[in-house]
N, C-alpha and C positions, 0 to 999 in steps of 0.2 A: 537272137535268131542264129547266129554262128554256133553259140553254144549248142544250140538244139541238134544243128546241123552234126557237130562234132559227137553229139552222145548218140545220133542213129546211125553212124558210122560204125560206132565201136560195140553196136550191138549184133548179135548174130543174124544172118540172112532169114533161118528158119525161126528166130524169133518174130522177125517183120511179118512173115508169113504167116505164124500162128496169129498173132494180133490181128492180123488183116483177117481172119477168118474167125474172129472172136473165140478162140478155145478157150474153155476154162482151165484154171489151176497152173497159169504160167508163174505164178509168183511162189511155186513151190518148186520151180525149178531148179536145181542144186547151182546153176549158172548165173542166173539172175538175181538169187541170192548171194552169191559169194561176190559180183559185181559190183551189186550196193552196198555190199558191207565195206569192201577195199575202196570204193570212191569215197564213202564217209569217214572211215578211219585215216586214211592220208589225206582227204580236206581238213579234218578236226589238227592233225599235227601239224598240216602245214600253215595254218591259219595262229594255230597256236605259237608255231614258232615266230612269225611274223608280227603278232602282239609282245611278246618276250624281247625279239631284237628291235622295236621301235622303228621299222623301218619306214613304216607310213602314220602317220599324226592322227589320222581320222579313222573312224571304224568304216564309211562307206568306200573309200578307197582300197583298206584292207579286205573288206571281204568281197570286191567286184574284182580287184587283179586276183588275189589268192586265189579266188573260185575259179576264175576264167584261165589261169596259168595251170591249176592242177588239172581241171578238166582236159587242157590242150595236152600235156604232160600223159593222164591216165587212158586217153584214148588214142595217144599216138598220132595226132594230127600236127603238132608241130607249131601252130599260131602263137604269137604272143603281143602282148598290149604292152609290154614293157622293154626296155632296151637290154640288151647283153651284159652292159655293166651295172644295170641295175640288178638284173637278175643274179648276178654273181654277188651283191650284196646281201641277197639273203640268208644264207648260211646256215648253221645251226639246224635245228629242227627242220625249219622250211625246205632247206635241201634236202634234208632226209625223207621228208614226206615227196616231195618232187620226184627224187630219183627211185623211192619205193614204187611210187604210181606208174614211172615210167618201165621199170622191170617187170610189174603185172601186167601190164596191157590191160586190154579189152577182150569181149568174148572169140571164140573158135568161129569160123565162118564167118568173120565180119574185115573191115578195113584197116583193123588195128593188129598191131603186132606185139612183143612181149610175150610171156610166159602163157598167158590166157586164162580165164576166170575160170574155165572149165577144168582146166589141169589141177589149177590151185584149189577150187573145192573138192576134188575127188583124191587130192593128196593129203590134205587136212581130213577127208572123212576115213580115209585109208589109217592113218596116224592113229587118230580117236579108236576106231575099232579094234584096233592092235592093241591100244593101251587098255581099254575095256576087258579082250578076250584075256588080258595078262593078269588083271585085277579081279576079277570074277572067278565064281566056281567054273571047273571044267565042263558041267553038264548045262552050264547056262546057254543059251541059244542067242546070240548077237545077230543082228539084222545086217546083212551086208548088201543093202540094197540102195538106190538113190535114184530121184525123180529129176528127168529129163526128156520131155514131151513125153511121157511113161514110165512105169517103173522099170529099173533095168538092176541086175547084180553085179555089183563091182566084186568082177574075178580078182583073182592073185597076178594074173597075166598083165591086167588092164593097169592096175595099181602102179606095179612095177615100171611099165614102159613111161606110165605117167609120171612118177618118180624119177624115172632115168631122162627123160626129156627136161624137165624142170631143173633137174641137175646137171645139163650142159649148158642150158640157159645162165646159171651161176657160175659156172667155170668160162664161159663167153664174156660174162660181164666183167669178172675177176682178172681175165686177160689182159684186156684194155686197158685197164686200171693199172696193172701191174705196169704195162709198158708206158704210161702217162707219167706214173712215179719214177720209172727210169730215166726220163728224159727232164726231171726234176717239179713236173707241176705237182699241187698240193693233192692229197689223199681225196676231199670232199669233191674237187673240180675233177681231178682222174678218172673216179667214179661215176659222176653224174655225166660228162662226155660219154663214156663208155658204155653205160647202160642207155642213151640217147640215142649212138651207133646202132647198138645191136637190136635195138627194141626199134628201130627205124623212125624216131620221133622226131628230132631234129632242132630241138632247143638246145643251146650253148651258152656257156657262160664264159667264153672268150680262149678256150683252146683252140678249138677248131677254126682256122686262119689261112690264108695264103700263105703264110710262111713257117705253118707248122712242121716239123721234123718229118721227112719223107717215110720212114719206116713206121712211125706212127698212123700217116695217112693211110699207107699199106693195110694197116692192124685194123684201121676202121672200114675200110672198103671191105674186108675179110668178114667183118664183123655184120657191117649192113648187109651182105650176101646171105651169111649163113642165118642171121635174123630172121630176114625175110622169107627165105625159102623153106628154113628148119631144117634140122637135123636127119631127120629120114629120109627125106626128098636128097639132099646133098650127097649124103653118103650113098644111096642107091645111084646119084649120078656118077661120083667117082668109081663106085665097082663096074659101072657098064663103062666107063674109060678106060680104067684098069683091066676089063675082060676085053676090048677092042684091042688096047695095044699087044696084048698076050694073043690076040689072034684067034680066042676062043666065041 
């Protein structure tokens, strides 16, 4: 039941409305396809990592705990059915799957954080179109459209904006990880906690605690703020504050 609620929260409110109205062609939406693909891939990676590491002896606990934690990470919910110390023992591929899932997040216009599935889908489509244009004859017409509740054209301005925000998220993730490394935490742990903070997930492997370094606390507060409000809104707010200070 909790897994269903977590998944529902990570779906776009527009998708909920479209499902309620029984619209056709929802599976053609680039965001629906991207979200389904990223959940599937990160789940396979996480389960494979748990199986290789031998964290759980039976198939049932491996599937149940692996699926629940991965879905919690991908939807930005932060629920956990394992302790922090047990989650820290996952390591390897399982750690990578969980970290990537948190970084990607859910859909746009949902309760989830992260880069968002729509940006991921549009970024991948833009890259594929650019490669195809470079490899095919100049007179070949490459379709630059995508389907999202209707067919739209992927203009260069939109593609550039999507890539810029996605790269800013990556930079935010790496910033927190770099500060964690500077304080002596491991690379995997630092990156996991940084992504968890910036994507507003809340899962932890023990770095976040009452006695963590003050500077790292401040950095994570900034990550949570930037990650939840997103960069355009933060830049607009900072620009407005600067204009007020200057009296304009």
